[in-house]
C-alpha positions as CSV (number, residue, x, y, z in Angstrom):
1,F,0.6,-12.6,-3.0
2,F,-1.2,-15.6,-1.7
3,T,-4.9,-14.9,-2.0
4,V,-5.9,-18.6,-2.2
5,M,-3.9,-21.7,-1.2
6,N,-5.1,-25.1,-2.0
7,K,-5.3,-28.3,0.1
8,L,-2.9,-28.6,3.0
9,S,0.4,-28.6,1.1
10,N,3.4,-26.5,1.9
11,V,4.4,-23.8,-0.5
12,L,8.1,-23.2,-0.6
13,Y,10.1,-20.4,-2.3
14,Q,13.5,-19.0,-2.0
15,I,15.2,-15.7,-2.8
16,N,18.9,-15.0,-3.4
17,R,21.0,-12.2,-1.9
18,R,19.5,-9.7,-4.5
19,D,16.0,-10.7,-3.3
20,E,15.3,-12.5,-6.6
21,L,13.1,-15.5,-6.6
22,I,15.3,-18.5,-7.4
23,F,13.3,-21.5,-6.3
24,L,9.6,-22.3,-6.3
25,N,8.3,-25.8,-5.4
26,E,5.6,-27.7,-7.2
27,E,3.0,-26.5,-4.8
28,W,3.7,-22.9,-5.8
29,E,3.0,-23.9,-9.4
30,N,-0.2,-25.8,-8.4
31,F,-1.4,-22.8,-6.5
32,A,-0.9,-20.6,-9.6
33,R,-2.6,-23.0,-11.9
34,D,-5.5,-23.8,-9.6
35,N,-6.2,-20.1,-9.1
36,D,-5.9,-18.9,-12.8
37,A,-2.8,-16.9,-11.7
38,C,-0.6,-17.4,-14.8
39,F,1.4,-14.4,-13.8
40,L,2.7,-16.5,-10.9
41,L,3.8,-19.5,-12.9
42,P,7.6,-20.2,-12.5
43,E,8.4,-18.9,-16.0
44,N,6.9,-15.6,-15.1
45,V,8.4,-15.3,-11.6
46,L,11.8,-17.0,-11.4
47,G,14.6,-14.5,-11.6
48,K,12.4,-11.5,-10.7
49,S,12.6,-9.4,-7.6
50,L,10.4,-10.3,-4.7
51,W,9.6,-6.6,-4.6
52,D,7.9,-6.8,-8.0
53,F,5.1,-8.8,-6.3
54,I,4.7,-6.9,-3.0
55,T,3.2,-3.5,-3.5
56,D,1.8,-2.4,-0.1
57,A,4.4,-0.2,1.6
58,T,3.7,-1.7,5.1
59,T,4.0,-5.2,3.8
60,V,7.3,-4.3,2.1
61,E,8.6,-2.9,5.4
62,I,7.6,-6.0,7.3
63,Y,9.1,-8.4,4.7
64,R,12.4,-6.4,4.6
65,E,12.7,-6.7,8.4
66,I,11.9,-10.4,8.2
67,I,14.5,-11.0,5.5
68,Y,17.1,-9.0,7.4
69,Q,16.5,-11.1,10.5
70,A,16.6,-14.3,8.6
71,R,19.9,-13.4,7.0
72,R,21.3,-12.6,10.5
73,G,20.5,-16.3,11.3
74,D,17.2,-15.9,13.1
75,F,14.4,-18.4,12.4
76,L,11.1,-16.7,12.2
77,R,7.6,-18.3,12.5
78,F,4.4,-16.5,12.5
79,N,0.7,-17.0,11.6
80,F,-1.3,-14.8,9.2
81,R,-4.8,-14.8,7.7
82,C,-5.4,-15.5,4.1
83,Y,-9.0,-15.0,2.9
84,S,-10.5,-15.6,-0.4
85,P,-14.2,-15.3,-1.5
86,G,-14.8,-19.0,-0.8
87,R,-12.4,-19.7,2.1
88,R,-10.9,-18.3,5.3
89,R,-7.5,-19.7,6.2
90,L,-5.0,-19.4,8.9
91,L,-1.5,-19.9,7.5
92,E,1.9,-20.3,9.2
93,M,5.1,-18.9,7.6
94,N,8.5,-20.1,8.5
95,V,11.4,-18.0,7.3
96,S,15.1,-19.0,7.6
97,A,18.5,-18.4,6.1
98,A,19.7,-20.8,3.4
99,E,23.1,-21.1,1.7
100,K,25.0,-17.9,0.9
101,E,22.6,-15.0,1.7
102,D,19.5,-16.8,0.4
103,V,16.3,-16.8,2.4
104,R,13.8,-19.7,2.4
105,F,10.1,-19.2,3.0
106,E,7.7,-22.1,3.8
107,I,4.0,-21.6,4.1
108,R,1.6,-24.2,5.5
109,T,-2.1,-24.2,6.2
110,V,-2.9,-24.3,9.9
111,S,-6.7,-24.3,9.5
112,T,-9.3,-23.7,6.8
């Protein structure tokens, strides 16, 4: 769901134990606005299931495993590519447990 990220700011989001998006930081909103992605603005995303936004079966499996491991108390960090027509980026995602059974995701730009 991140086809383009702007600048070098970290995007943060958090899901609850039902995998619903419960927190999005300002950078998430900036991303949505900068990329004409109104469907990703907080009012259209908060309270919805993460699975409403990830449609590829392989990606769903990977995210489910990542979330499972985070809820077990593991801290996960990995890099991934994020290309758009005008940019090629290497991003880093950090995933960790938060209060209750929530899971926190942080994405930062490693290189552009």
